[in-house]
N, C-alpha and C positions, 0 to 999 in steps of 0.2 A: 782755237778754231780748228787746227789740224787734228787735235785729239778727238774733238767732237765729230769730225768727218770719218775718222777711222772705222768706228762701228757701222755707220751707215754704208760706207763703201764695202765693207766685208759682207753686209747683208745683201747689198746689190750684186756683189760678185757671185754668191751662192744662187741667187735668182737667175742671173744671166747664164750660169752653168747648167741649172736645171732645164731651162728653156732653150739651150744650145744656141744662145746669141753670141756668136764668137767675136764679132766686131765690137759689141758693147763690152764683152769680157776683156778684150784687149785695152779699151779705154779705161776701164775701171782698174785694171792691173797697173797701168801707167800712173793713174791718180794715186794708188796706194803706194807706189814707188816714191812718189814726191812726199806723201805724208811721212813715210818712214825715213827719208833723207832728212827732213826737218827735225825729227825726233833723234837723229844720229843713230837710228837702228839700221845700220848699213847692211847687215846680213839680210834683213827682211827686204830692204830696198832693192838689193841685187836679185833676190829670189823673184820678187814680183815682176821686176824689169825683164829678167830672162824668160819668165813665163809669157810676158807680153811679146817679147821678141819672136818666140816660137810661133805664137798665133800670127803675127804680122808676116812672118816668112811663109807660113802656109798660105796666107791670102795673097802673097806676092805683091803687097802694098808698099811700094818704094818710099814715098814720103813718110809713112808711119814707121817703116823699118828705120829710117835715118833718124827720126825723132827719138825712137827708143834707144838706138846706139848713142845719141847724144846724151840721153838720160843716164845710161849706163856709164858713160865717160865721166859724167858729173859726180856720180857716186864714188868712182875711184879717185877723182879730183879731191872730194872731201876727205877721203881716206889718206890723201897726200902720196898716193902711188901715181906720180904724175906720168911716168912712162906708160902705164897700162891706160890711164885716162887719155893720153895722146893717141893711142892705138885705136880706141873706139871713136874719139873725136875725128880723126883722120878718115876712118871708114865711113862715118856719117857724112863727112865732107865729100868724099869720093861719090857716094850714092846720090847726095843732093845734086851734085854736078851732072851725073848721069841722067837723072829723071827731071832735071831743070826745076828743082825745087828751091826757092829762095826764102822760105819761111824761117825766120830767125837765123838766117845764114850769118849776118853780121855778129850776132851774139856768139855762134859757134866759133867764128874766127877769133873773137876776143878770148874765148875760153881756151883755144889752141895757144894763143899768144900767152896767156896766163901760165899754162903748163911749161912753156919754154922759159918763162921769166923765172919760175921756181927752180927749173933746172939749170938756171944760170946761162942759158943760151940767149943772151940779151939782144943780139943782132937779129936773130930769127924771131924773137918775141916781137921786136919792133917792126919787122917786115910783115908779120901776120896782122899786127894791130894797124898798120897802114893799109893793108888790103881790107880790113874790117871797116875802116873809115871810108874808104872808096865805095865799098859795097853799101854801106849805110849812108852814103852821102845825102840822100834825100831825107834821111832821118836825123839830120845834124842837130835838130832841136828836140829830138825824142829824148825824154829823160831817162828812159830805161837804158838805151844805148849809152848815154852820157855817163850814167852811173857806172856801168860795167867798163867803159873805155878808160875813164879817169882812175878807177881803181886799178886797173891794169898798168897804167902809166905810173902810178904810185908804187906798185910792186917792183916794176922795172927799175925806177930810180932808187928805191930803197936797196935793191940788190947791187946797185952800182955805188952805194954809199953816198948818194946825193940827197942828204936828208931835207934840204930846203925844198927841192923839187918834189920829193916824195910827200912831204907835208902838204904842199899846195895841191897836189892831185888827190890825196886822200880827203882833204877837206872839201874840195871841189865835188868829189864823188859823194861825199856825205850830204852836201847841200841838195843835190839831185835826189838822193835817196829820201831826204826829208820831204821833198816836194811829192814824191810818189808814195809816201808812207811805207817805204820798203824797209821793214824792221831788220831783216837779215843784213842788208848792206849797211844800215846804220851801225849795227853792232860790229861788222867787219871793219868798217872804216874807223870807228872809235878805237878798236883794238889795235889797228895798224898806226894810227897817228899817235896813240899813247906810247907805243914803242919809240917813236921819234922823240917825244917829250921826255920819257924816262931816260933815254940815252943821253939827253942834253941836261939832265938834272932839272928840268923844268916841271917840278913837282905839282905846283898848283894847277898848271894846264892840264897835266895828266889826270889829276884827281877830278877836275871839272868835267872832263869828257867821260871818264869812267863812271862818275856818279850819274850822268845822263843815261849811260847804258844800263846801269843798275835799276834806274827808275823804269826803264823799258822792260826789264826782266820782272820787276815787281808788279807791273801792269799786266803781265800775262804773256810776255814773249816766250815762244815755245822752241826756239832754235838752240837745241842742246849743245851743239859743238861751239857755236858762237858764244853761248853763255859760259861754257868752260874756259874759253880764251879770255873772256872779260875777268873771271874770278882769278885766273892765273896772273893777269897783268896787275890786278889789285895786290895780290900777294907779293909779287915781285917789287912793286913800288914800295909797299910798306916795309919790306925787308931792307930795301936800299936806304930808307929813311929811318932805320932802327926802330920802327914802330912795331915790335914784335907781337903785341896783342892783336892788332888788326891783321898783320901778316898771317898769324896762325888761324884767325877767323876765316879769311878768305881761302887760305890753303885747305881748310877743312871743307868749305863749300865746293871747291875745285875737285877734291878727292871724292866726295860723295856723289857728285854728279858724273864724274868720269867713270867711277865704279858701277854706276847704274846702267852703263851701256857697254856693248862688247868692244874690246880693244881693237885698234885698227889691224894688228897683226892677225888676231884670231879671224876677223872678218874676211880679210884678204885670203887666208888659208881656206 
């Protein structure tokens, strides 16, 4: 779906530029940024998001600037540059508070929490998550928020080496992702919960979930980074069980897909 959207959006971008439709141009640039994040083409994602940011700043559109800063932070999050992601997330949060914009504020707070969790600032991560829950209180049954919040709790408990709690929250997030048909979070949660099972030598459980993920990929999932993670977990699992034939097969899939996109270091530079 995202690959099909790319040429349509690129054509629309040229049309908007020819007709000097700046607001439309900004929206199209943001959408292209999302398309390229999904494809793990982070250099292009950053390029289009920064172009969108320039337009929003010229228009002095506070909520749209905040949204674009959030998007840029997410690209750096996917690049695992959590400090830079935090900088953009926090600037988005500051601006949202200034202009009194609460659109996806709860998700932004969860994303800030996730960055702190990956940076092992677990108490700060929990604080931001508590604020997100308070902000999203009226959304307590919202599946999107629950998917994000439970995944974040899984990351926090995994970082604290509390595997039972991590497993519980990853599986809970996975169930909400299933209800939403959110393929990205299904793959993310399968990748994370398989880490738990591999560490415990619960091979059959790990294979069961990773096979579900592989079926999603075969069915046309286009989330390149998440697919790379799944192939890596397959390879790790089969190495651990001395199944070197399958380990080599998935290692090859991992390398081929990873080599097809820019490295995180090159993109950050």
